[in-house]
C-alpha positions as YAML, in Angstrom:
chain: A
units: angstrom
residues:
- id: 1
  name: MET
  ca: [70.27, 21.08, 3.96]
- id: 2
  name: ASN
  ca: [69.20, 24.59, 5.38]
- id: 3
  name: LEU
  ca: [66.33, 23.98, 7.54]
- id: 4
  name: SER
  ca: [65.05, 27.68, 7.50]
- id: 5
  name: ASN
  ca: [64.46, 27.67, 3.40]
- id: 6
  name: LEU
  ca: [61.71, 24.56, 4.31]
- id: 7
  name: LYS
  ca: [58.56, 25.50, 3.26]
- id: 8
  name: THR
  ca: [55.89, 24.05, 6.11]
- id: 9
  name: PRO
  ca: [54.65, 21.30, 7.05]
- id: 10
  name: SER
  ca: [57.92, 19.82, 5.97]
- id: 11
  name: LEU
  ca: [58.99, 16.22, 7.82]
- id: 12
  name: VAL
  ca: [62.73, 16.18, 8.52]
- id: 13
  name: LEU
  ca: [63.88, 13.09, 10.53]
- id: 14
  name: ASP
  ca: [67.12, 11.13, 10.69]
- id: 15
  name: LEU
  ca: [66.29, 8.05, 8.82]
- id: 16
  name: VAL
  ca: [69.19, 5.53, 10.55]
- id: 17
  name: ARG
  ca: [67.68, 6.82, 13.65]
- id: 18
  name: VAL
  ca: [63.94, 5.98, 12.20]
- id: 19
  name: LYS
  ca: [64.89, 2.82, 11.30]
- id: 20
  name: ARG
  ca: [66.94, 1.70, 14.44]
- id: 21
  name: ASN
  ca: [64.11, 3.26, 16.62]
- id: 22
  name: ALA
  ca: [61.84, 1.05, 14.52]
- id: 23
  name: ALA
  ca: [63.57, -2.18, 15.40]
- id: 24
  name: ARG
  ca: [64.03, -1.69, 18.58]
- id: 25
  name: MET
  ca: [60.29, -1.24, 19.24]
- id: 26
  name: ASN
  ca: [59.65, -4.30, 17.15]
- id: 27
  name: ASP
  ca: [61.64, -6.33, 19.25]
- id: 28
  name: ILE
  ca: [60.52, -5.15, 22.42]
- id: 29
  name: VAL
  ca: [56.70, -6.48, 21.38]
- id: 30
  name: ARG
  ca: [58.31, -9.86, 19.97]
- id: 31
  name: ILE
  ca: [59.85, -10.59, 23.55]
- id: 32
  name: PHE
  ca: [56.60, -9.87, 25.27]
- id: 33
  name: GLY
  ca: [54.00, -11.60, 22.57]
- id: 34
  name: VAL
  ca: [52.02, -8.57, 22.23]
- id: 35
  name: ARG
  ca: [50.92, -6.37, 18.70]
- id: 36
  name: LEU
  ca: [52.66, -3.40, 18.32]
- id: 37
  name: ARG
  ca: [49.80, -0.76, 16.08]
- id: 38
  name: PRO
  ca: [52.44, 2.64, 15.67]
- id: 39
  name: HIS
  ca: [50.72, 5.75, 15.64]
- id: 40
  name: ILE
  ca: [50.88, 7.57, 12.48]
- id: 41
  name: LYS
  ca: [48.83, 11.05, 13.36]
- id: 42
  name: THR
  ca: [52.16, 13.03, 13.96]
- id: 43
  name: HIS
  ca: [54.03, 11.71, 10.74]
- id: 44
  name: LYS
  ca: [51.34, 11.07, 8.50]
- id: 45
  name: CYS
  ca: [54.12, 9.49, 6.14]
- id: 46
  name: ILE
  ca: [53.86, 6.86, 4.28]
- id: 47
  name: GLU
  ca: [57.25, 5.40, 3.91]
- id: 48
  name: VAL
  ca: [57.57, 5.84, 7.71]
- id: 49
  name: ALA
  ca: [54.57, 3.50, 8.47]
- id: 50
  name: ARG
  ca: [55.93, 1.24, 6.45]
- id: 51
  name: ILE
  ca: [59.62, 1.34, 8.67]
- id: 52
  name: GLN
  ca: [57.17, 0.90, 11.87]
- id: 53
  name: ILE
  ca: [55.64, -2.37, 10.42]
- id: 54
  name: ALA
  ca: [58.21, -3.95, 8.58]
- id: 55
  name: LYS
  ca: [58.75, -6.97, 11.09]
- id: 56
  name: HIS
  ca: [55.63, -7.28, 12.84]
- id: 57
  name: SER
  ca: [51.53, -7.78, 12.02]
- id: 58
  name: GLY
  ca: [51.41, -4.48, 9.68]
- id: 59
  name: GLY
  ca: [48.61, -2.59, 11.87]
- id: 60
  name: ILE
  ca: [48.73, 0.93, 12.09]
- id: 61
  name: THR
  ca: [46.33, 3.30, 14.22]
- id: 62
  name: VAL
  ca: [44.95, 6.75, 13.35]
- id: 63
  name: SER
  ca: [43.52, 9.78, 14.78]
- id: 64
  name: THR
  ca: [40.91, 10.35, 11.52]
- id: 65
  name: LEU
  ca: [38.67, 8.60, 9.04]
- id: 66
  name: ALA
  ca: [40.84, 10.82, 6.32]
- id: 67
  name: GLU
  ca: [44.34, 9.37, 7.83]
- id: 68
  name: ALA
  ca: [42.70, 5.72, 7.18]
- id: 69
  name: ARG
  ca: [41.21, 6.29, 3.79]
- id: 70
  name: ALA
  ca: [44.79, 7.71, 2.86]
- id: 71
  name: PHE
  ca: [46.76, 4.87, 4.37]
- id: 72
  name: LEU
  ca: [44.11, 2.29, 3.07]
- id: 73
  name: ALA
  ca: [45.11, 3.61, -0.90]
- id: 74
  name: HIS
  ca: [48.54, 2.78, -0.13]
- id: 75
  name: GLY
  ca: [47.94, -0.69, 1.27]
- id: 76
  name: PHE
  ca: [47.40, -0.46, 4.76]
- id: 77
  name: THR
  ca: [43.98, -2.99, 5.43]
- id: 78
  name: ASP
  ca: [44.82, -3.37, 9.32]
- id: 79
  name: ILE
  ca: [43.71, -0.25, 10.77]
- id: 80
  name: THR
  ca: [42.52, 0.93, 14.24]
- id: 81
  name: TYR
  ca: [40.87, 4.41, 14.48]
- id: 82
  name: ALA
  ca: [41.73, 5.49, 18.18]
- id: 83
  name: VAL
  ca: [39.29, 8.29, 18.81]
- id: 84
  name: PRO
  ca: [35.54, 7.12, 20.33]
- id: 85
  name: ILE
  ca: [33.70, 6.00, 17.27]
- id: 86
  name: GLU
  ca: [30.08, 8.02, 16.73]
- id: 87
  name: PRO
  ca: [26.85, 7.75, 15.32]
- id: 88
  name: GLY
  ca: [27.67, 10.02, 13.04]
- id: 89
  name: LYS
  ca: [30.78, 8.61, 11.56]
- id: 90
  name: PHE
  ca: [29.17, 5.25, 11.68]
- id: 91
  name: ALA
  ca: [28.49, 5.10, 8.39]
- id: 92
  name: GLU
  ca: [32.22, 6.40, 7.34]
- id: 93
  name: ALA
  ca: [33.86, 3.63, 9.31]
- id: 94
  name: ILE
  ca: [31.37, 0.97, 8.17]
- id: 95
  name: THR
  ca: [32.64, 2.29, 4.09]
- id: 96
  name: LEU
  ca: [36.01, 1.91, 5.36]
- id: 97
  name: SER
  ca: [36.04, -1.64, 7.14]
- id: 98
  name: ARG
  ca: [34.26, -3.02, 3.97]
- id: 99
  name: GLN
  ca: [37.78, -2.10, 2.73]
- id: 100
  name: CYS
  ca: [39.72, -3.27, 4.91]
- id: 101
  name: GLU
  ca: [41.30, -6.17, 6.48]
- id: 102
  name: ARG
  ca: [40.47, -5.20, 9.97]
- id: 103
  name: LEU
  ca: [39.51, -1.66, 11.15]
- id: 104
  name: ALA
  ca: [38.93, -1.87, 14.20]
- id: 105
  name: LEU
  ca: [37.09, 1.07, 16.36]
- id: 106
  name: ILE
  ca: [36.93, 2.57, 19.87]
- id: 107
  name: THR
  ca: [34.43, 3.24, 22.61]
- id: 108
  name: ALA
  ca: [33.91, 3.83, 26.65]
- id: 109
  name: ASP
  ca: [30.59, 4.83, 26.16]
- id: 110
  name: PRO
  ca: [27.93, 2.16, 27.42]
- id: 111
  name: ASP
  ca: [25.50, 3.41, 24.67]
- id: 112
  name: ILE
  ca: [27.03, 3.06, 21.78]
- id: 113
  name: PRO
  ca: [27.51, -0.91, 21.09]
- id: 114
  name: ALA
  ca: [24.24, -0.36, 20.44]
- id: 115
  name: PRO
  ca: [23.35, 1.32, 17.77]
- id: 116
  name: LEU
  ca: [26.63, 0.59, 16.54]
- id: 117
  name: ASN
  ca: [25.63, -3.06, 16.50]
- id: 118
  name: HIS
  ca: [22.56, -2.19, 14.57]
- id: 119
  name: ALA
  ca: [24.91, -0.15, 11.61]
- id: 120
  name: ALA
  ca: [27.17, -3.46, 11.51]
- id: 121
  name: SER
  ca: [23.76, -5.60, 11.46]
- id: 122
  name: ARG
  ca: [22.27, -3.76, 8.50]
- id: 123
  name: ALA
  ca: [25.13, -3.20, 6.65]
- id: 124
  name: GLY
  ca: [25.79, -7.45, 7.05]
- id: 125
  name: LEU
  ca: [29.28, -7.02, 8.67]
- id: 126
  name: THR
  ca: [31.02, -7.70, 11.73]
- id: 127
  name: LEU
  ca: [33.03, -4.35, 13.59]
- id: 128
  name: HIS
  ca: [36.24, -4.85, 15.71]
- id: 129
  name: VAL
  ca: [35.62, -2.66, 18.87]
- id: 130
  name: PHE
  ca: [38.26, -2.04, 21.34]
- id: 131
  name: LEU
  ca: [37.06, -0.81, 25.04]
- id: 132
  name: GLU
  ca: [38.97, 2.77, 25.70]
- id: 133
  name: VAL
  ca: [40.80, 2.58, 29.10]
- id: 134
  name: ASP
  ca: [41.92, 5.38, 31.04]
- id: 135
  name: CYS
  ca: [45.66, 5.10, 31.96]
- id: 136
  name: GLY
  ca: [45.29, 7.29, 34.87]
- id: 137
  name: ASP
  ca: [45.95, 10.77, 32.68]
- id: 138
  name: ALA
  ca: [42.07, 11.19, 32.72]
- id: 139
  name: ARG
  ca: [42.17, 11.93, 28.75]
- id: 140
  name: GLY
  ca: [39.84, 9.57, 28.11]
- id: 141
  name: GLY
  ca: [38.41, 6.40, 28.17]
- id: 142
  name: VAL
  ca: [36.97, 4.32, 30.95]
- id: 143
  name: ARG
  ca: [38.34, 3.88, 34.91]
- id: 144
  name: PRO
  ca: [39.98, 0.13, 35.00]
- id: 145
  name: ASP
  ca: [37.58, 0.27, 38.32]
- id: 146
  name: SER
  ca: [34.46, 1.71, 37.03]
- id: 147
  name: PRO
  ca: [31.11, -0.18, 36.70]
- id: 148
  name: GLU
  ca: [31.42, 0.88, 32.41]
- id: 149
  name: ALA
  ca: [34.79, -1.07, 32.80]
- id: 150
  name: LEU
  ca: [32.79, -4.21, 32.59]
- id: 151
  name: LYS
  ca: [29.75, -3.09, 31.16]
- id: 152
  name: VAL
  ca: [30.83, -1.40, 27.60]
- id: 153
  name: PRO
  ca: [32.97, -4.71, 26.58]
- id: 154
  name: LEU
  ca: [29.63, -7.26, 28.00]
- id: 155
  name: ALA
  ca: [27.49, -4.67, 25.87]
- id: 156
  name: ILE
  ca: [29.87, -5.76, 22.79]
- id: 157
  name: THR
  ca: [30.34, -9.01, 23.51]
- id: 158
  name: ALA
  ca: [26.66, -9.59, 23.48]
- id: 159
  name: ALA
  ca: [26.39, -7.66, 20.21]
- id: 160
  name: PRO
  ca: [25.97, -10.12, 17.34]
- id: 161
  name: ASN
  ca: [27.32, -7.94, 14.74]
- id: 162
  name: LEU
  ca: [30.91, -6.78, 16.89]
- id: 163
  name: HIS
  ca: [33.66, -8.46, 18.15]
- id: 164
  name: PHE
  ca: [35.17, -7.43, 21.40]
- id: 165
  name: ALA
  ca: [38.71, -7.03, 20.42]
- id: 166
  name: GLY
  ca: [40.45, -5.91, 23.78]
- id: 167
  name: ILE
  ca: [41.56, -2.84, 25.69]
- id: 168
  name: LEU
  ca: [43.01, 0.17, 23.99]
- id: 169
  name: THR
  ca: [44.87, 2.46, 26.26]
- id: 170
  name: HIS
  ca: [47.49, 5.22, 25.74]
- id: 171
  name: ALA
  ca: [49.51, 7.30, 27.58]
- id: 172
  name: GLY
  ca: [49.22, 11.41, 26.82]
...
């Protein structure tokens, strides 16, 4: 294969290495009893995502609602949208959540749970919402020692049409 002749964008990978890395990550999360939700934003490839989830719960993480739609169309039904939800995307998220087994959203904004709950209530469904926590690189989320670190989950928990899904954090 001559890489200089490939049209871009193209995904070039070592399939043996991808499978080995996915198996290693699955072994690690199994030891610790946690759920792995691989982020597909870089590869955006259905086949690679299937390799990544082959031996665990099947959840994936996306960076756009368009990615969520594309992966939902290929049978992925446990999706986390890992960009803070904002009111302009409530309707689209609700539409997607009706088609998913579980669409989880994130927020660090104490002003989001109330209007999101209202939208979910009008739609007659419950939305799963993570608190985004800053793990020290200041990319996003609440600081763990801030008042919002308690205020946001309490607001989510108090909302009858929201389910507090836990904490989501990521390193840069």
